[in-house]
mmCIF file as gemmi writes it, N, C-alpha and C atoms, coordinates in Angstrom:
data_model
loop_
_atom_site.group_PDB
_atom_site.id
_atom_site.type_symbol
_atom_site.label_atom_id
_atom_site.label_alt_id
_atom_site.label_comp_id
_atom_site.label_asym_id
_atom_site.label_entity_id
_atom_site.label_seq_id
_atom_site.pdbx_PDB_ins_code
_atom_site.Cartn_x
_atom_site.Cartn_y
_atom_site.Cartn_z
_atom_site.occupancy
_atom_site.B_iso_or_equiv
_atom_site.pdbx_formal_charge
_atom_site.auth_seq_id
_atom_site.auth_asym_id
_atom_site.pdbx_PDB_model_num
ATOM 1 N N . MET Axp A 1 ? 139.529 -14.09 -117.84 1 0 ? 1 A 1
ATOM 2 C CA . MET Axp A 1 ? 139.827 -14.286 -119.835 1 0 ? 1 A 1
ATOM 3 C C . MET Axp A 1 ? 140.615 -15.328 -119.87 1 0 ? 1 A 1
ATOM 4 N N . LYS Axp A 2 ? 140.483 -16.713 -120.218 1 0 ? 2 A 1
ATOM 5 C CA . LYS Axp A 2 ? 141.557 -17.468 -120.311 1 0 ? 2 A 1
ATOM 6 C C . LYS Axp A 2 ? 141.743 -17.183 -122.244 1 0 ? 2 A 1
ATOM 7 N N . ALA Axp A 3 ? 143.123 -16.966 -122.529 1 0 ? 3 A 1
ATOM 8 C CA . ALA Axp A 3 ? 143.407 -16.436 -123.944 1 0 ? 3 A 1
ATOM 9 C C . ALA Axp A 3 ? 144.136 -17.563 -124.249 1 0 ? 3 A 1
ATOM 10 N N . PHE Axp A 4 ? 144.132 -17.919 -125.817 1 0 ? 4 A 1
ATOM 11 C CA . PHE Axp A 4 ? 145.039 -19.356 -126.527 1 0 ? 4 A 1
ATOM 12 C C . PHE Axp A 4 ? 144.78 -18.813 -127.943 1 0 ? 4 A 1
ATOM 13 N N . LEU Axp A 5 ? 146.374 -19.752 -128.136 1 0 ? 5 A 1
ATOM 14 C CA . LEU Axp A 5 ? 146.462 -19.826 -129.887 1 0 ? 5 A 1
ATOM 15 C C . LEU Axp A 5 ? 146.509 -21.315 -130.364 1 0 ? 5 A 1
ATOM 16 N N . LEU Axp A 6 ? 145.58 -20.978 -131.811 1 0 ? 6 A 1
ATOM 17 C CA . LEU Axp A 6 ? 145.592 -21.914 -132.644 1 0 ? 6 A 1
ATOM 18 C C . LEU Axp A 6 ? 146.98 -22.367 -133.096 1 0 ? 6 A 1
ATOM 19 N N . LYS Axp A 7 ? 146.896 -23.469 -133.186 1 0 ? 7 A 1
ATOM 20 C CA . LYS Axp A 7 ? 147.769 -24.209 -133.649 1 0 ? 7 A 1
ATOM 21 C C . LYS Axp A 7 ? 148.657 -23.871 -134.643 1 0 ? 7 A 1
ATOM 22 N N . ASN Axp A 8 ? 148.471 -23.57 -135.945 1 0 ? 8 A 1
ATOM 23 C CA . ASN Axp A 8 ? 148.646 -22.896 -136.568 1 0 ? 8 A 1
ATOM 24 C C . ASN Axp A 8 ? 149.015 -21.565 -137.257 1 0 ? 8 A 1
ATOM 25 N N . ASP Axp A 9 ? 148.094 -20.729 -135.998 1 0 ? 9 A 1
ATOM 26 C CA . ASP Axp A 9 ? 148.785 -18.839 -135.778 1 0 ? 9 A 1
ATOM 27 C C . ASP Axp A 9 ? 149.245 -18.986 -135.133 1 0 ? 9 A 1
ATOM 28 N N . LYS Axp A 10 ? 150.253 -18.183 -135.377 1 0 ? 10 A 1
ATOM 29 C CA . LYS Axp A 10 ? 151.077 -17.784 -134.035 1 0 ? 10 A 1
ATOM 30 C C . LYS Axp A 10 ? 150.87 -16.561 -133.341 1 0 ? 10 A 1
ATOM 31 N N . ASN Axp A 11 ? 150.204 -15.712 -134.367 1 0 ? 11 A 1
ATOM 32 C CA . ASN Axp A 11 ? 149.904 -13.927 -134.364 1 0 ? 11 A 1
ATOM 33 C C . ASN Axp A 11 ? 148.873 -13.542 -133.826 1 0 ? 11 A 1
ATOM 34 N N . ARG Axp A 12 ? 147.552 -14.641 -133.092 1 0 ? 12 A 1
ATOM 35 C CA . ARG Axp A 12 ? 146.549 -13.875 -132.873 1 0 ? 12 A 1
ATOM 36 C C . ARG Axp A 12 ? 146.173 -14.699 -131.415 1 0 ? 12 A 1
ATOM 37 N N . ILE Axp A 13 ? 145.915 -14.017 -130.443 1 0 ? 13 A 1
ATOM 38 C CA . ILE Axp A 13 ? 145.653 -14.429 -129.269 1 0 ? 13 A 1
ATOM 39 C C . ILE Axp A 13 ? 143.746 -14.301 -129.217 1 0 ? 13 A 1
ATOM 40 N N . TYR Axp A 14 ? 143.144 -15.911 -128.754 1 0 ? 14 A 1
ATOM 41 C CA . TYR Axp A 14 ? 141.587 -15.184 -128.868 1 0 ? 14 A 1
ATOM 42 C C . TYR Axp A 14 ? 141.429 -16.285 -127.607 1 0 ? 14 A 1
ATOM 43 N N . PHE Axp A 15 ? 139.938 -15.985 -126.872 1 0 ? 15 A 1
ATOM 44 C CA . PHE Axp A 15 ? 139.803 -15.734 -126.061 1 0 ? 15 A 1
ATOM 45 C C . PHE Axp A 15 ? 138.912 -16.467 -125.547 1 0 ? 15 A 1
ATOM 46 N N . GLN Axp A 16 ? 138.455 -17.758 -124.628 1 0 ? 16 A 1
ATOM 47 C CA . GLN Axp A 16 ? 137.6 -18.367 -124.72 1 0 ? 16 A 1
ATOM 48 C C . GLN Axp A 16 ? 136.235 -17.656 -123.909 1 0 ? 16 A 1
ATOM 49 N N . ASN Axp A 17 ? 135.33 -17.999 -124.299 1 0 ? 17 A 1
ATOM 50 C CA . ASN Axp A 17 ? 133.938 -16.947 -123.861 1 0 ? 17 A 1
ATOM 51 C C . ASN Axp A 17 ? 133.728 -17.879 -123.12 1 0 ? 17 A 1
ATOM 52 N N . TYR Axp A 18 ? 133.669 -18.059 -121.485 1 0 ? 18 A 1
ATOM 53 C CA . TYR Axp A 18 ? 132.883 -19.229 -120.507 1 0 ? 18 A 1
ATOM 54 C C . TYR Axp A 18 ? 131.604 -18.243 -120.696 1 0 ? 18 A 1
ATOM 55 N N . GLU Axp A 19 ? 131.581 -17.333 -120.193 1 0 ? 19 A 1
ATOM 56 C CA . GLU Axp A 19 ? 130.461 -16.078 -119.641 1 0 ? 19 A 1
ATOM 57 C C . GLU Axp A 19 ? 129.186 -16.502 -120.866 1 0 ? 19 A 1
ATOM 58 N N . ARG Axp A 20 ? 129.364 -16.603 -122.053 1 0 ? 20 A 1
ATOM 59 C CA . ARG Axp A 20 ? 128.449 -16.527 -123.329 1 0 ? 20 A 1
ATOM 60 C C . ARG Axp A 20 ? 128.493 -14.72 -122.979 1 0 ? 20 A 1
ATOM 61 N N . ILE Axp A 21 ? 129.628 -13.549 -123.23 1 0 ? 21 A 1
ATOM 62 C CA . ILE Axp A 21 ? 128.962 -12.646 -123.122 1 0 ? 21 A 1
ATOM 63 C C . ILE Axp A 21 ? 129.019 -12.01 -124.475 1 0 ? 21 A 1
ATOM 64 N N . SER Axp A 22 ? 128.484 -11.069 -124.948 1 0 ? 22 A 1
ATOM 65 C CA . SER Axp A 22 ? 128.639 -10.858 -126.222 1 0 ? 22 A 1
ATOM 66 C C . SER Axp A 22 ? 130.071 -9.992 -126.969 1 0 ? 22 A 1
ATOM 67 N N . ALA Axp A 23 ? 130.177 -9.556 -127.581 1 0 ? 23 A 1
ATOM 68 C CA . ALA Axp A 23 ? 131.627 -9.426 -128.748 1 0 ? 23 A 1
ATOM 69 C C . ALA Axp A 23 ? 132.124 -7.839 -127.653 1 0 ? 23 A 1
ATOM 70 N N . GLU Axp A 24 ? 130.794 -7.165 -127.598 1 0 ? 24 A 1
ATOM 71 C CA . GLU Axp A 24 ? 131.066 -5.634 -126.896 1 0 ? 24 A 1
ATOM 72 C C . GLU Axp A 24 ? 132.085 -5.975 -125.295 1 0 ? 24 A 1
ATOM 73 N N . GLU Axp A 25 ? 130.537 -6.746 -125 1 0 ? 25 A 1
ATOM 74 C CA . GLU Axp A 25 ? 131.303 -6.643 -123.672 1 0 ? 25 A 1
ATOM 75 C C . GLU Axp A 25 ? 132.88 -7.297 -123.466 1 0 ? 25 A 1
ATOM 76 N N . GLU Axp A 26 ? 132.973 -8.355 -123.808 1 0 ? 26 A 1
ATOM 77 C CA . GLU Axp A 26 ? 134.129 -8.682 -124.206 1 0 ? 26 A 1
ATOM 78 C C . GLU Axp A 26 ? 135.402 -7.988 -124.513 1 0 ? 26 A 1
ATOM 79 N N . LEU Axp A 27 ? 135.073 -6.784 -125.365 1 0 ? 27 A 1
ATOM 80 C CA . LEU Axp A 27 ? 135.949 -6.19 -125.928 1 0 ? 27 A 1
ATOM 81 C C . LEU Axp A 27 ? 136.106 -4.941 -124.486 1 0 ? 27 A 1
ATOM 82 N N . ILE Axp A 28 ? 135.32 -4.775 -123.724 1 0 ? 28 A 1
ATOM 83 C CA . ILE Axp A 28 ? 135.443 -3.747 -122.506 1 0 ? 28 A 1
ATOM 84 C C . ILE Axp A 28 ? 135.92 -4.539 -121.494 1 0 ? 28 A 1
ATOM 85 N N . LYS Axp A 29 ? 136.096 -5.895 -121.232 1 0 ? 29 A 1
ATOM 86 C CA . LYS Axp A 29 ? 136.377 -6.613 -120.274 1 0 ? 29 A 1
ATOM 87 C C . LYS Axp A 29 ? 137.835 -6.525 -120.65 1 0 ? 29 A 1
ATOM 88 N N . LEU Axp A 30 ? 138.299 -7.101 -122.404 1 0 ? 30 A 1
ATOM 89 C CA . LEU Axp A 30 ? 140.036 -6.94 -122.541 1 0 ? 30 A 1
ATOM 90 C C . LEU Axp A 30 ? 140.68 -5.553 -122.4 1 0 ? 30 A 1
ATOM 91 N N . GLN Axp A 31 ? 139.818 -4.734 -122.831 1 0 ? 31 A 1
ATOM 92 C CA . GLN Axp A 31 ? 140.397 -3.451 -122.917 1 0 ? 31 A 1
ATOM 93 C C . GLN Axp A 31 ? 140.311 -2.933 -121.311 1 0 ? 31 A 1
ATOM 94 N N . SER Axp A 32 ? 139.538 -3.743 -120.505 1 0 ? 32 A 1
ATOM 95 C CA . SER Axp A 32 ? 139.993 -2.797 -118.578 1 0 ? 32 A 1
ATOM 96 C C . SER Axp A 32 ? 141.528 -3.224 -118.453 1 0 ? 32 A 1
ATOM 97 N N . ILE Axp A 33 ? 141.163 -4.883 -118.801 1 0 ? 33 A 1
ATOM 98 C CA . ILE Axp A 33 ? 142.739 -5.886 -118.308 1 0 ? 33 A 1
ATOM 99 C C . ILE Axp A 33 ? 143.943 -4.983 -119.215 1 0 ? 33 A 1
ATOM 100 N N . LEU Axp A 34 ? 143.811 -4.634 -120.376 1 0 ? 34 A 1
ATOM 101 C CA . LEU Axp A 34 ? 144.963 -4.15 -120.594 1 0 ? 34 A 1
ATOM 102 C C . LEU Axp A 34 ? 145.45 -2.813 -120.38 1 0 ? 34 A 1
ATOM 103 N N . LYS Axp A 35 ? 144.013 -2.055 -120.363 1 0 ? 35 A 1
ATOM 104 C CA . LYS Axp A 35 ? 144.841 -0.431 -119.23 1 0 ? 35 A 1
ATOM 105 C C . LYS Axp A 35 ? 145.138 -0.742 -117.737 1 0 ? 35 A 1
ATOM 106 N N . LYS Axp A 36 ? 145.2 -2.008 -117.199 1 0 ? 36 A 1
ATOM 107 C CA . LYS Axp A 36 ? 145.915 -2.305 -115.726 1 0 ? 36 A 1
ATOM 108 C C . LYS Axp A 36 ? 147.022 -2.592 -115.69 1 0 ? 36 A 1
ATOM 109 N N . GLU Axp A 37 ? 147.434 -2.692 -117.062 1 0 ? 37 A 1
ATOM 110 C CA . GLU Axp A 37 ? 148.778 -3.295 -117.15 1 0 ? 37 A 1
ATOM 111 C C . GLU Axp A 37 ? 149.425 -2.01 -117.728 1 0 ? 37 A 1
ATOM 112 N N . ASN Axp A 38 ? 149.013 -0.978 -118.053 1 0 ? 38 A 1
ATOM 113 C CA . ASN Axp A 38 ? 149.263 -0.012 -118.496 1 0 ? 38 A 1
ATOM 114 C C . ASN Axp A 38 ? 149.656 -0.174 -120.028 1 0 ? 38 A 1
ATOM 115 N N . ILE Axp A 39 ? 148.742 -0.505 -120.698 1 0 ? 39 A 1
ATOM 116 C CA . ILE Axp A 39 ? 148.997 -0.506 -122.095 1 0 ? 39 A 1
ATOM 117 C C . ILE Axp A 39 ? 148.478 0.025 -122.953 1 0 ? 39 A 1
ATOM 118 N N . SER Axp A 40 ? 148.919 1.102 -124.006 1 0 ? 40 A 1
ATOM 119 C CA . SER Axp A 40 ? 148.523 1.915 -124.478 1 0 ? 40 A 1
ATOM 120 C C . SER Axp A 40 ? 147.755 1.358 -125.648 1 0 ? 40 A 1
ATOM 121 N N . ILE Axp A 41 ? 146.02 2.007 -125.566 1 0 ? 41 A 1
ATOM 122 C CA . ILE Axp A 41 ? 145.059 1.558 -126.419 1 0 ? 41 A 1
ATOM 123 C C . ILE Axp A 41 ? 144.862 3.079 -127.562 1 0 ? 41 A 1
ATOM 124 N N . GLY Axp A 42 ? 145.19 2.574 -128.759 1 0 ? 42 A 1
ATOM 125 C CA . GLY Axp A 42 ? 144.403 3.786 -129.392 1 0 ? 42 A 1
ATOM 126 C C . GLY Axp A 42 ? 143.27 3.598 -129.639 1 0 ? 42 A 1
ATOM 127 N N . LYS Axp A 43 ? 143.114 4.236 -130.97 1 0 ? 43 A 1
ATOM 128 C CA . LYS Axp A 43 ? 141.396 5.424 -131.184 1 0 ? 43 A 1
ATOM 129 C C . LYS Axp A 43 ? 141.484 3.925 -132.041 1 0 ? 43 A 1
ATOM 130 N N . LYS Axp A 44 ? 139.616 3.801 -132.2 1 0 ? 44 A 1
ATOM 131 C CA . LYS Axp A 44 ? 139.007 2.987 -132.891 1 0 ? 44 A 1
ATOM 132 C C . LYS Axp A 44 ? 138.499 3.306 -133.957 1 0 ? 44 A 1
ATOM 133 N N . HIS Axp A 45 ? 139.539 2.048 -135.579 1 0 ? 45 A 1
ATOM 134 C CA . HIS Axp A 45 ? 139.318 2.726 -136.817 1 0 ? 45 A 1
ATOM 135 C C . HIS Axp A 45 ? 138.202 1.305 -137.38 1 0 ? 45 A 1
ATOM 136 N N . GLU Axp A 46 ? 137.125 1.69 -137.446 1 0 ? 46 A 1
ATOM 137 C CA . GLU Axp A 46 ? 136.2 0.671 -138.284 1 0 ? 46 A 1
ATOM 138 C C . GLU Axp A 46 ? 136.142 0.321 -139.585 1 0 ? 46 A 1
ATOM 139 N N . THR Axp A 47 ? 135.831 -0.748 -140.212 1 0 ? 47 A 1
ATOM 140 C CA . THR Axp A 47 ? 136.025 -0.846 -141.292 1 0 ? 47 A 1
ATOM 141 C C . THR Axp A 47 ? 134.593 -1.889 -141.584 1 0 ? 47 A 1
ATOM 142 N N . PRO Axp A 48 ? 134.24 -2.236 -142.889 1 0 ? 48 A 1
ATOM 143 C CA . PRO Axp A 48 ? 132.992 -3.181 -142.552 1 0 ? 48 A 1
ATOM 144 C C . PRO Axp A 48 ? 132.585 -4.08 -142.019 1 0 ? 48 A 1
ATOM 145 N N . LEU Axp A 49 ? 133.44 -5.084 -141.696 1 0 ? 49 A 1
ATOM 146 C CA . LEU Axp A 49 ? 133.818 -6.382 -140.867 1 0 ? 49 A 1
ATOM 147 C C . LEU Axp A 49 ? 134.546 -6.098 -139.333 1 0 ? 49 A 1
ATOM 148 N N . ASP Axp A 50 ? 135.266 -5.143 -139.224 1 0 ? 50 A 1
ATOM 149 C CA . ASP Axp A 50 ? 135.398 -5.119 -137.709 1 0 ? 50 A 1
ATOM 150 C C . ASP Axp A 50 ? 135.362 -3.941 -137.066 1 0 ? 50 A 1
ATOM 151 N N . ASP Axp A 51 ? 136.097 -3.835 -136.261 1 0 ? 51 A 1
ATOM 152 C CA . ASP Axp A 51 ? 136.564 -2.556 -135.583 1 0 ? 51 A 1
ATOM 153 C C . ASP Axp A 51 ? 138.035 -2.848 -135.5 1 0 ? 51 A 1
ATOM 154 N N . LEU Axp A 52 ? 138.695 -1.761 -135.119 1 0 ? 52 A 1
ATOM 155 C CA . LEU Axp A 52 ? 140.244 -2.315 -135.205 1 0 ? 52 A 1
ATOM 156 C C . LEU Axp A 52 ? 141.194 -1.086 -133.918 1 0 ? 52 A 1
ATOM 157 N N . TYR Axp A 53 ? 141.501 -1.904 -132.82 1 0 ? 53 A 1
ATOM 158 C CA . TYR Axp A 53 ? 142.218 -0.823 -131.563 1 0 ? 53 A 1
ATOM 159 C C . TYR Axp A 53 ? 143.91 -0.432 -132.031 1 0 ? 53 A 1
ATOM 160 N N . ASP Axp A 54 ? 144.661 0.101 -132.702 1 0 ? 54 A 1
ATOM 161 C CA . ASP Axp A 54 ? 145.925 -0.133 -132.368 1 0 ? 54 A 1
ATOM 162 C C . ASP Axp A 54 ? 146.432 0.26 -131.134 1 0 ? 54 A 1
ATOM 163 N N . CYS Axp A 55 ? 147.523 -0.534 -130.676 1 0 ? 55 A 1
ATOM 164 C CA . CYS Axp A 55 ? 148.233 -0.443 -129.578 1 0 ? 55 A 1
ATOM 165 C C . CYS Axp A 55 ? 149.689 -0.764 -129.476 1 0 ? 55 A 1
ATOM 166 N N . GLU Axp A 56 ? 149.801 -0.683 -127.837 1 0 ? 56 A 1
ATOM 167 C CA . GLU Axp A 56 ? 151.58 -0.323 -127.738 1 0 ? 56 A 1
ATOM 168 C C . GLU Axp A 56 ? 151.618 -1.628 -126.429 1 0 ? 56 A 1
ATOM 169 N N . ILE Axp A 57 ? 152.777 -2.238 -126.313 1 0 ? 57 A 1
ATOM 170 C CA . ILE Axp A 57 ? 153.156 -2.837 -125.261 1 0 ? 57 A 1
ATOM 171 C C . ILE Axp A 57 ? 154.486 -2.928 -125.172 1 0 ? 57 A 1
ATOM 172 N N . ASP Axp A 58 ? 155.371 -1.988 -123.911 1 0 ? 58 A 1
ATOM 173 C CA . ASP Axp A 58 ? 156.572 -1.822 -124.121 1 0 ? 58 A 1
ATOM 174 C C . ASP Axp A 58 ? 156.882 -1.323 -125.419 1 0 ? 58 A 1
ATOM 175 N N . GLY Axp A 59 ? 156.422 -0.281 -126.225 1 0 ? 59 A 1
ATOM 176 C CA . GLY Axp A 59 ? 156.618 0.232 -127.916 1 0 ? 59 A 1
ATOM 177 C C . GLY Axp A 59 ? 156.764 -1.072 -128.734 1 0 ? 59 A 1
ATOM 178 N N . ASN Axp A 60 ? 155.733 -2.167 -128.148 1 0 ? 60 A 1
ATOM 179 C CA . ASN Axp A 60 ? 156.143 -3.163 -129.101 1 0 ? 60 A 1
ATOM 180 C C . ASN Axp A 60 ? 153.934 -3.477 -130.072 1 0 ? 60 A 1
ATOM 181 N N . PRO Axp A 61 ? 154.048 -2.677 -131.633 1 0 ? 61 A 1
ATOM 182 C CA . PRO Axp A 61 ? 152.443 -2.627 -131.516 1 0 ? 61 A 1
ATOM 183 C C . PRO Axp A 61 ? 151.786 -3.768 -131.762 1 0 ? 61 A 1
ATOM 184 N N . PHE Axp A 62 ? 150.447 -3.788 -131.265 1 0 ? 62 A 1
ATOM 185 C CA . PHE Axp A 62 ? 149.549 -4.864 -131.058 1 0 ? 62 A 1
ATOM 186 C C . PHE Axp A 62 ? 148.437 -4.181 -131.432 1 0 ? 62 A 1
ATOM 187 N N . THR Axp A 63 ? 146.928 -5.231 -132.333 1 0 ? 63 A 1
ATOM 188 C CA . THR Axp A 63 ? 146.132 -4.913 -132.599 1 0 ? 63 A 1
ATOM 189 C C . THR Axp A 63 ? 144.989 -5.142 -132.302 1 0 ? 63 A 1
ATOM 190 N N . ILE Axp A 64 ? 143.624 -5.23 -131.462 1 0 ? 64 A 1
ATOM 191 C CA . ILE Axp A 64 ? 142.586 -5.545 -130.961 1 0 ? 64 A 1
ATOM 192 C C . ILE Axp A 64 ? 142.064 -5.328 -132.329 1 0 ? 64 A 1
ATOM 193 N N . VAL Axp A 65 ? 141.106 -6.882 -132.341 1 0 ? 65 A 1
ATOM 194 C CA . VAL Axp A 65 ? 140.647 -7.108 -133.681 1 0 ? 65 A 1
ATOM 195 C C . VAL Axp A 65 ? 139.077 -7.782 -132.761 1 0 ? 65 A 1
ATOM 196 N N . ARG Axp A 66 ? 137.897 -6.57 -133.192 1 0 ? 66 A 1
ATOM 197 C CA . ARG Axp A 66 ? 136.684 -6.882 -132.634 1 0 ? 66 A 1
ATOM 198 C C . ARG Axp A 66 ? 135.336 -7.028 -133.697 1 0 ? 66 A 1
ATOM 199 N N . THR Axp A 67 ? 135.31 -8.462 -133.975 1 0 ? 67 A 1
ATOM 200 C CA . THR Axp A 67 ? 134.207 -8.942 -134.847 1 0 ? 67 A 1
ATOM 201 C C . THR Axp A 67 ? 132.554 -8.845 -134.644 1 0 ? 67 A 1
ATOM 202 N N . GLU Axp A 68 ? 131.811 -9.039 -135.712 1 0 ? 68 A 1
ATOM 203 C CA . GLU Axp A 68 ? 130.67 -9.236 -134.814 1 0 ? 68 A 1
ATOM 204 C C . GLU Axp A 68 ? 130.837 -10.568 -133.385 1 0 ? 68 A 1
ATOM 205 N N . GLU Axp A 69 ? 131.535 -11.054 -133.981 1 0 ? 69 A 1
ATOM 206 C CA . GLU Axp A 69 ? 131.548 -13.174 -133.286 1 0 ? 69 A 1
ATOM 207 C C . GLU Axp A 69 ? 132.148 -12.834 -131.712 1 0 ? 69 A 1
ATOM 208 N N . GLU Axp A 70 ? 133.876 -11.882 -132.384 1 0 ? 70 A 1
ATOM 209 C CA . GLU Axp A 70 ? 134.526 -12.265 -130.963 1 0 ? 70 A 1
ATOM 210 C C . GLU Axp A 70 ? 135.619 -11.195 -131.016 1 0 ? 70 A 1
ATOM 211 N N . THR Axp A 71 ? 136.789 -11.439 -130.25 1 0 ? 71 A 1
ATOM 212 C CA . THR Axp A 71 ? 137.675 -10.596 -129.822 1 0 ? 71 A 1
ATOM 213 C C . THR Axp A 71 ? 138.793 -10.988 -129.834 1 0 ? 71 A 1
ATOM 214 N N . PHE Axp A 72 ? 139.434 -10.709 -130.937 1 0 ? 72 A 1
ATOM 215 C CA . PHE Axp A 72 ? 140.893 -10.966 -130.503 1 0 ? 72 A 1
ATOM 216 C C . PHE Axp A 72 ? 142.199 -10.179 -130.967 1 0 ? 72 A 1
ATOM 217 N N . LEU Axp A 73 ? 143.519 -10.635 -130.401 1 0 ? 73 A 1
ATOM 218 C CA . LEU Axp A 73 ? 144.301 -9.388 -130.425 1 0 ? 73 A 1
ATOM 219 C C . LEU Axp A 73 ? 145.762 -10.594 -131.681 1 0 ? 73 A 1
ATOM 220 N N . TYR Axp A 74 ? 145.998 -9.403 -132.612 1 0 ? 74 A 1
ATOM 221 C CA . TYR Axp A 74 ? 146.988 -9.678 -133.643 1 0 ? 74 A 1
ATOM 222 C C . TYR Axp A 74 ? 148.144 -8.687 -133.009 1 0 ? 74 A 1
ATOM 223 N N . ALA Axp A 75 ? 149.58 -9.797 -133.657 1 0 ? 75 A 1
ATOM 224 C CA . ALA Axp A 75 ? 150.619 -8.536 -133.407 1 0 ? 75 A 1
ATOM 225 C C . ALA Axp A 75 ? 151.364 -9.787 -135.098 1 0 ? 75 A 1
ATOM 226 N N . GLU Axp A 76 ? 151.93 -8.888 -135.396 1 0 ? 76 A 1
ATOM 227 C CA . GLU Axp A 76 ? 152.925 -9.29 -136.669 1 0 ? 76 A 1
ATOM 228 C C . GLU Axp A 76 ? 154.168 -10.321 -135.767 1 0 ? 76 A 1
ATOM 229 N N . CYS Axp A 77 ? 154.957 -9.519 -134.733 1 0 ? 77 A 1
ATOM 230 C CA . CYS Axp A 77 ? 155.74 -10.076 -133.674 1 0 ? 77 A 1
ATOM 231 C C . CYS Axp A 77 ? 155.457 -11.377 -132.412 1 0 ? 77 A 1
ATOM 232 N N . THR Axp A 78 ? 156.023 -12.215 -132.971 1 0 ? 78 A 1
ATOM 233 C CA . THR Axp A 78 ? 155.949 -13.701 -131.828 1 0 ? 78 A 1
ATOM 234 C C . THR Axp A 78 ? 156.387 -12.924 -130.395 1 0 ? 78 A 1
ATOM 235 N N . TYR Axp A 79 ? 157.338 -11.95 -130.359 1 0 ? 79 A 1
ATOM 236 C CA . TYR Axp A 79 ? 158.006 -11.663 -129.172 1 0 ? 79 A 1
ATOM 237 C C . TYR Axp A 79 ? 156.649 -10.593 -128.094 1 0 ? 79 A 1
ATOM 238 N N . THR Axp A 80 ? 155.853 -9.882 -129.156 1 0 ? 80 A 1
ATOM 239 C CA . THR Axp A 80 ? 154.87 -9.111 -128.691 1 0 ? 80 A 1
ATOM 240 C C . THR Axp A 80 ? 153.602 -10.216 -128.453 1 0 ? 80 A 1
ATOM 241 N N . ILE Axp A 81 ? 152.819 -11.108 -128.931 1 0 ? 81 A 1
ATOM 242 C CA . ILE Axp A 81 ? 152.479 -12.043 -128.774 1 0 ? 81 A 1
ATOM 243 C C . ILE Axp A 81 ? 152.747 -13.074 -127.137 1 0 ? 81 A 1
ATOM 244 N N . LYS Axp A 82 ? 154.168 -13.251 -127.138 1 0 ? 82 A 1
ATOM 245 C CA . LYS Axp A 82 ? 154.312 -14.215 -125.684 1 0 ? 82 A 1
ATOM 246 C C . LYS Axp A 82 ? 153.883 -13.312 -124.787 1 0 ? 82 A 1
ATOM 247 N N . LYS Axp A 83 ? 154.551 -11.55 -124.947 1 0 ? 83 A 1
ATOM 248 C CA . LYS Axp A 83 ? 154.449 -10.653 -123.748 1 0 ? 83 A 1
ATOM 249 C C . LYS Axp A 83 ? 152.824 -10.536 -123.091 1 0 ? 83 A 1
ATOM 250 N N . LEU Axp A 84 ? 151.802 -10.361 -124.398 1 0 ? 84 A 1
ATOM 251 C CA . LEU Axp A 84 ? 150.726 -10.013 -123.787 1 0 ? 84 A 1
ATOM 252 C C . LEU Axp A 84 ? 150.032 -11.876 -123.764 1 0 ? 84 A 1
ATOM 253 N N . LEU Axp A 85 ? 150.579 -12.952 -123.947 1 0 ? 85 A 1
ATOM 254 C CA . LEU Axp A 85 ? 150.072 -13.985 -123.365 1 0 ? 85 A 1
ATOM 255 C C . LEU Axp A 85 ? 150.447 -14.217 -121.224 1 0 ? 85 A 1
ATOM 256 N N . LYS Axp A 86 ? 151.231 -13.761 -121.482 1 0 ? 86 A 1
ATOM 257 C CA . LYS Axp A 86 ? 151.604 -13.448 -120.338 1 0 ? 86 A 1
ATOM 258 C C . LYS Axp A 86 ? 150.887 -12.948 -119.317 1 0 ? 86 A 1
ATOM 259 N N . ILE Axp A 87 ? 149.873 -11.716 -119.407 1 0 ? 87 A 1
ATOM 260 C CA . ILE Axp A 87 ? 149.352 -11.112 -118.873 1 0 ? 87 A 1
ATOM 261 C C . ILE Axp A 87 ? 147.96 -11.895 -118.279 1 0 ? 87 A 1
ATOM 262 N N . PHE Axp A 88 ? 148.113 -12.606 -119.158 1 0 ? 88 A 1
ATOM 263 C CA . PHE Axp A 88 ? 146.194 -13.54 -119.53 1 0 ? 88 A 1
ATOM 264 C C . PHE Axp A 88 ? 146.37 -15.066 -118.454 1 0 ? 88 A 1
ATOM 265 N N . GLU Axp A 89 ? 148.3 -15.111 -118.34 1 0 ? 89 A 1
ATOM 266 C CA . GLU Axp A 89 ? 148.113 -16.485 -117.789 1 0 ? 89 A 1
ATOM 267 C C . GLU Axp A 89 ? 147.46 -16.615 -116.321 1 0 ? 89 A 1
């Protein structure tokens, strides 16, 4: 999975879907990668527009967000974003 940040949004990590897999398949693949890195993935919280998974990397919180069309990672702290980006290098 190739990860990237948008120029004006440093709190979200997006993924290029070269394989044209569904958002559900993308989520499963992402969770698998994160679990291999011993990252804690919490229970799913459903909202009308997306599914949210509260996660932690080295005690720092972040969220997996799955919409109908894409999956991305969100974190308030840019340090957490940097740690997550290293996983996908």
